Wavefront OBJ file of the C-alpha trace (Angstrom):
o trace
v 139.418 39.062 96.165
v 136.838 41.569 97.391
v 136.337 45.115 96.091
v 138.475 46.689 98.833
v 141.418 44.447 97.948
v 140.986 45.199 94.230
v 140.964 48.939 94.885
v 144.006 48.561 97.142
v 145.894 46.677 94.442
v 145.172 49.372 91.877
v 146.392 52.129 94.187
v 149.558 50.150 94.919
v 150.232 49.338 91.265
v 149.639 52.939 90.169
v 151.917 54.271 92.913
v 154.707 51.808 92.131
v 154.452 52.675 88.435
v 155.539 56.190 89.416
v 158.318 54.842 91.619
v 157.157 56.650 94.761
v 156.540 55.542 98.342
v 153.302 55.822 100.277
v 154.872 58.648 102.276
v 155.772 60.504 99.072
v 152.255 60.006 97.687
v 150.793 61.371 100.912
v 153.020 64.441 100.674
v 151.960 65.055 97.059
v 148.255 64.820 97.863
v 148.621 66.882 101.017
v 145.261 66.033 102.626
v 145.638 62.260 103.018
v 147.902 60.694 105.645
v 150.363 57.908 104.815
v 148.605 55.649 107.329
v 145.285 56.168 105.621
v 146.699 55.395 102.176
v 148.416 52.316 103.627
v 145.073 51.040 104.954
v 143.577 51.449 101.486
v 146.453 49.623 99.827
v 146.128 46.765 102.313
v 142.426 46.502 101.556
v 141.286 47.034 105.154
v 139.405 50.152 104.070
v 138.663 51.891 100.793
v 138.669 55.560 99.718
v 135.539 57.545 99.041
v 134.967 58.975 95.562
v 136.492 62.373 96.369
v 139.483 60.794 98.101
v 139.967 58.559 95.067
v 139.873 61.644 92.860
v 142.645 63.278 94.898
v 144.756 60.128 94.617
v 144.039 59.748 90.916
v 145.264 63.257 90.138
v 148.684 62.396 91.596
v 148.820 58.861 90.187
v 148.002 59.928 86.603
v 145.003 57.601 86.350
v 141.264 58.149 86.621
v 139.288 57.880 89.845
v 136.934 55.440 88.127
v 139.907 53.161 87.421
v 141.061 53.221 91.063
v 137.508 52.464 92.237
v 137.231 49.530 89.801
v 134.377 51.128 87.868
v 136.379 50.581 84.692
v 139.530 48.777 83.567
v 140.528 51.758 81.442
v 143.335 53.755 83.071
v 141.947 56.949 81.580
v 138.474 56.334 82.915
v 136.086 55.304 80.174
v 132.971 54.813 82.282
v 131.156 51.532 82.638
v 128.063 53.754 83.000
v 127.390 55.055 79.523
v 124.719 57.617 78.752
v 122.087 56.913 76.144
v 120.671 59.826 74.141
v 121.755 62.233 76.870
v 120.045 60.241 79.641
v 121.147 57.809 82.297
v 119.619 55.644 85.012
v 121.207 56.003 88.447
v 120.529 53.953 91.592
v 118.383 55.248 94.436
v 120.003 54.259 97.718
v 118.942 54.309 101.334
v 121.028 56.943 103.109
v 122.688 54.231 105.214
v 124.067 52.685 102.001
v 125.727 55.884 100.736
v 129.210 54.886 102.032
v 129.012 51.874 99.674
v 127.816 53.944 96.706
v 130.823 53.281 94.475
v 130.396 49.510 94.846
v 126.663 49.720 94.159
v 127.149 51.961 91.103
v 129.743 49.497 89.781
v 127.195 46.671 90.039
v 125.066 48.244 87.319
v 122.936 45.168 86.574
v 121.468 44.886 90.053
v 119.898 48.252 90.797
v 116.710 47.730 92.770
v 115.376 51.245 92.147
v 116.554 53.960 89.758
v 115.764 57.473 88.605
v 116.531 59.003 85.240
v 119.026 61.856 84.962
v 119.172 63.878 81.749
v 121.489 66.434 80.172
v 119.898 69.302 82.107
v 121.899 68.037 85.072
v 125.562 68.987 84.603
v 126.604 65.998 86.718
v 125.225 63.554 84.123
v 128.646 62.087 83.317
v 129.993 61.987 86.863
v 131.891 58.769 87.518
v 129.804 58.019 90.611
v 126.313 59.500 90.480
v 123.502 58.201 92.659
v 120.382 59.352 94.493
v 119.133 59.085 98.066
v 115.736 59.557 99.664
v 115.847 62.173 102.440
v 114.825 60.447 105.655
v 114.321 63.236 108.200
v 113.232 66.849 108.635
v 116.653 68.335 109.439
v 116.704 70.439 106.257
v 113.153 71.814 106.376
v 111.766 74.004 104.938
v 114.159 73.689 101.970
v 113.944 69.895 101.743
v 111.380 67.519 103.197
v 111.347 63.885 104.197
v 110.745 61.829 101.059
v 112.443 64.266 98.652
v 115.045 62.652 96.398
v 118.561 64.140 96.246
v 120.869 63.379 93.315
v 124.441 63.168 94.611
v 127.565 63.925 92.570
v 130.469 62.169 94.281
v 133.053 63.734 91.974
v 132.303 67.329 92.869
v 134.262 68.980 95.668
v 132.073 70.950 98.105
v 132.120 74.716 98.477
v 130.547 76.812 101.240
v 126.807 76.980 100.647
v 126.602 73.613 98.871
v 124.351 70.882 100.203
v 126.293 67.694 100.836
v 125.722 64.098 101.848
v 128.113 63.094 104.633
v 128.863 59.992 106.686
v 129.590 60.282 110.423
v 131.831 57.285 111.279
v 131.519 57.543 115.048
v 127.719 57.506 114.888
v 127.604 55.250 111.800
v 125.029 57.625 110.379
v 124.580 59.466 107.066
v 123.195 63.003 106.944
v 122.341 65.636 104.345
v 123.452 69.108 105.428
v 124.653 72.511 104.195
v 128.433 72.789 103.913
v 130.015 75.738 105.708
v 133.322 76.989 107.049
v 134.182 78.211 110.548
v 137.344 79.172 112.416
v 138.926 76.237 114.217
v 137.307 73.577 112.040
v 137.961 72.020 108.651
v 134.283 72.592 107.898
v 130.814 72.427 109.439
v 127.578 70.752 108.400
v 124.593 72.986 109.042
v 120.940 72.000 109.422
v 118.325 74.486 108.240
v 115.886 73.188 110.863
v 116.916 74.931 114.097
v 115.967 71.856 116.136
v 118.925 69.945 114.656
v 122.511 70.417 115.816
v 125.482 71.595 113.745
v 128.129 68.959 112.984
v 131.707 70.267 113.189
v 134.675 68.465 111.623
v 138.127 69.013 113.076
v 139.828 66.313 110.974
v 139.166 63.951 108.062
v 138.106 61.123 110.387
v 135.211 63.074 111.929
v 133.146 63.378 108.760
v 133.436 61.753 105.332
v 131.724 63.805 102.624
v 130.100 61.415 100.150
v 129.244 64.030 97.529
v 127.474 67.256 96.661
v 123.759 67.561 95.947
v 123.370 68.122 92.199
v 119.561 68.099 92.093
v 116.560 67.838 94.408
v 113.324 66.227 93.288
v 110.087 66.720 95.143
v 107.294 64.243 94.621
v 103.628 64.897 95.395
v 101.498 62.096 96.651
l 1 2 3 4 5 6 7 8 9 10 11 12 13 14 15 16 17 18 19 20 21 22 23 24 25 26 27 28 29 30 31 32 33 34 35 36 37 38 39 40 41 42 43 44 45 46 47 48 49 50 51 52 53 54 55 56 57 58 59 60 61 62 63 64 65 66 67 68 69 70 71 72 73 74 75 76 77 78 79 80 81 82 83 84 85 86 87 88 89 90 91 92 93 94 95 96 97 98 99 100 101 102 103 104 105 106 107 108 109 110 111 112 113 114 115 116 117 118 119 120 121 122 123 124 125 126 127 128 129 130 131 132 133 134 135 136 137 138 139 140 141 142 143 144 145 146 147 148 149 150 151 152 153 154 155 156 157 158 159 160 161 162 163 164 165 166 167 168 169 170 171 172 173 174 175 176 177 178 179 180 181 182 183 184 185 186 187 188 189 190 191 192 193 194 195 196 197 198 199 200 201 202 203 204 205 206 207 208 209 210 211 212 213 214 215 216 217 218
């Protein structure tokens, strides 16, 4: 059984424990369609960290349990901090949609950075870092800067977010904004890069909010 099937089984079991249908769960969450939840339960797709958090709130379990990061219903993390510090994986931006699976495989990180208690996201259930790969956010952020991503935090206007564009199969780091007629927009600070507008949940999948930016000289 692969990770998608395991996650699907946990969603199904948690839903049935409450005695509700997929349609009823969708209505309780409000932002997730019944078809989407059905795909997750069948294991054809899997929810992102923020989607899992929305489900978990209605299913009375933790998001980390649904994502198979722990077997504890209440979410005791498999990633424990040591003396207020924690190693997190550094991912290529293209791997961000698989972040929860990579974080769960804690013994096989190829590259890590240390996060300490100065970062309020230290105990996030899915915390990882990416290396910025383009100049779309200059002058604020440059190619080669490292962004620490908190997948548990919900974005607010003005936040910097990491987002996956399914149609282009591409991951971008942008500034989160709101605009009439759209769910939200992703704004580049470099005027040479276009704005990404999301009309529905399928257009853009937000992977998390930037919790820290690290600039390295050399």
